[in-house]
C-alpha positions, -999 to +999 in steps of 0.1 A: -625-724+322-608-708+352-631-714+382-612-692+407-629-661+420-613-626+415-602-626+451-586-660+448-568-649+417-555-618+435-540-641+461-521-659+433-509-628+415-496-613+448-474-643+456-438-634+460-428-663+437-449-651+408-427-643+378-421-606+370-413-589+338-376-590+346-378-628+345-400-630+314-379-607+292-348-630+288-371-660+283-391-643+255-367-618+238-332-622+226-303-597+232-324-573+252-308-539+256-322-517+284-326-480+281-328-456+310-341-421+318-369-398+305-345-370+294-364-346+317-359-357+354-344-391+358-349-428+356-377-448+372-369-484+381-406-491+383-407-493+345-382-512+325-378-505+288-355-513+259-350-531+226-349-568+221-354-593+193-384-616+189-382-642+162-354-622+146-375-590+145-365-560+167-392-549+191-395-523+218-403-539+252-418-518+281-429-533+314-439-524+350-416-541+374-427-558+406-401-569+432-397-603+446-386-592+481-387-560+503-355-546+489-366-550+452-400-536+461-384-505+477-363-500+446-393-503+422-416-484+446-438-515+448-445-513+410-461-478+413-444-457+386-435-421+390-442-396+361-406-400+348-414-438+343-443-430+320-422-404+302-394-429+297-420-453+283-433-427+259-398-418+248-392-454+239-426-457+222-419-426+200-385-441+192-402-474+182-425-454+159-395-437+142-378-471+135-410-490+128-406-514+157-436-531+173-442-521+209-448-549+235-461-536+269-463-557+301-487-543+327-483-552+364-491-524+388-516-516+415-516-481+402-494-450+396-477-435+426-498-407+441-472-391+464-466-354+466-434-355+445-451-374+417-479-349+416-455-320+416-437-335+386-470-340+367-482-375+372-516-369+357-502-351+327-476-378+321-503-405+321-526-384+299-498-379+273-493-416+271-530-422+265-531-395+238-499-405+221-505-442+221-539-438+205-522-424+173-488-442+176-478-453+141-467-488+149-482-520+163-488-519+201-496-551+220-502-551+258-502-580+282-515-579+318-491-601+338-507-597+373-524-566+386-536-540+362-548-511+384-563-477+375-547-451+352-513-464+361-521-496+341-540-478+314-510-457+305-495-489+289-529-503+279-539-483+249-531-508+222-542-528+192-546-559+212-548-565+250-543-599+265-544-611+301-528-640+318-556-662+330-552-652+367-545-615+360-569-587+370-576-554+353-597-527+370-603-489+374-593-490+410-580-515+435-607-535+455-595-519+487-600-484+471-633-495+457-646-506+491-632-475+508-650-452+485-683-471+479-689-485+514-664-464+535-651-498+547-618-511+534-623-544+552-648-553+524-620-557+499-628-594+492-665-585+484-654-557+462-630-578+442-657-604+435-682-576+424-659-555+402-657-578+371-620-576+369-610-611+358-597-620+324-630-637+314-649-605+325-627-582+305-629-603+273-667-604+277-668-566+281-646-561+251-618-545+270-594-574+263-591-596+233-573-627+245-566-648+276-532-664+278-529-697+296-507-700+327-489-732+338-512-755+358-515-740+393-504-706+383-475-689+365-452-694+395-454-732+391-436-732+358-424-697+346-408-712+315-440-728+303-459-696+309-433-677+290-439-701+261-476-693+262-469-656+262-445-660+233-471-679+213-496-651+219-471-623+208-463-643+177-500-647+167-508-610+176-480-597+155-492-619+126-527-604+129-515-569+125-487-575+099-509-572+068-526-540+079-518-507+064-510-479+090-544-463+083-562-496+089-542-502+121-550-468+135-586-469+125-591-503+142-573-491+174-596-460+175-627-481+169-617-505+197-618-478+223-647-459+209-670-488+214-660-495+250-689-487+274-716-489+247-749-503+259-785-506+248-813-492+270-841-517+277-873-510+258 
């Protein structure tokens, strides 16, 4: 059982030495070929996508990219994707559907970019399209939260058959700073907000949002990225095995049911 608070976990996942999707891809997948562009506007470095091989099976890999230093973060817009990033992701998802490849998504973002340019190019519409199309995508979709999973920017890669979280990852509808700013009009209460929001892996499994927790190396993923990658590989292998025997109708029905039951509650008598 992980005894760290949500705020303490956020300190871990924001460390510059924490592995990013760029480091995990070559450790988990063979012969990865990256694809670029959304065929509408351009390419967004905040989302990486392409085709690789996992245990000899071709899969589509899509992930949000965090930088390890200032220059990398400037290139990837601090892992806040633009609409063209989400459209690139959707293009690759539809391609995966066409060729019957499983889709493996890696979530690691504080949220989608909310600048004027992104809004002008249809940020909300791009995220909404991903949500709608993923719900009925006719292939297996597995999503893994590597670090931060914030707001609709994370959910755009989070509509899936199974959602797993690294044990120190967080997943929430808004950042703790945004939560504190809106609820209390005081961004300095970010720590208090984080510990109230039920955003840890254990919370999300209990609430039925996530299905699995993936172990990290002792002390955090940054302590031993290779070992953490082995744990992620083990999860992907087992998740693909759980969906392999399902017909497409069963797969889509289970995915629909997973999201229909979220938020259900019973009123006290």
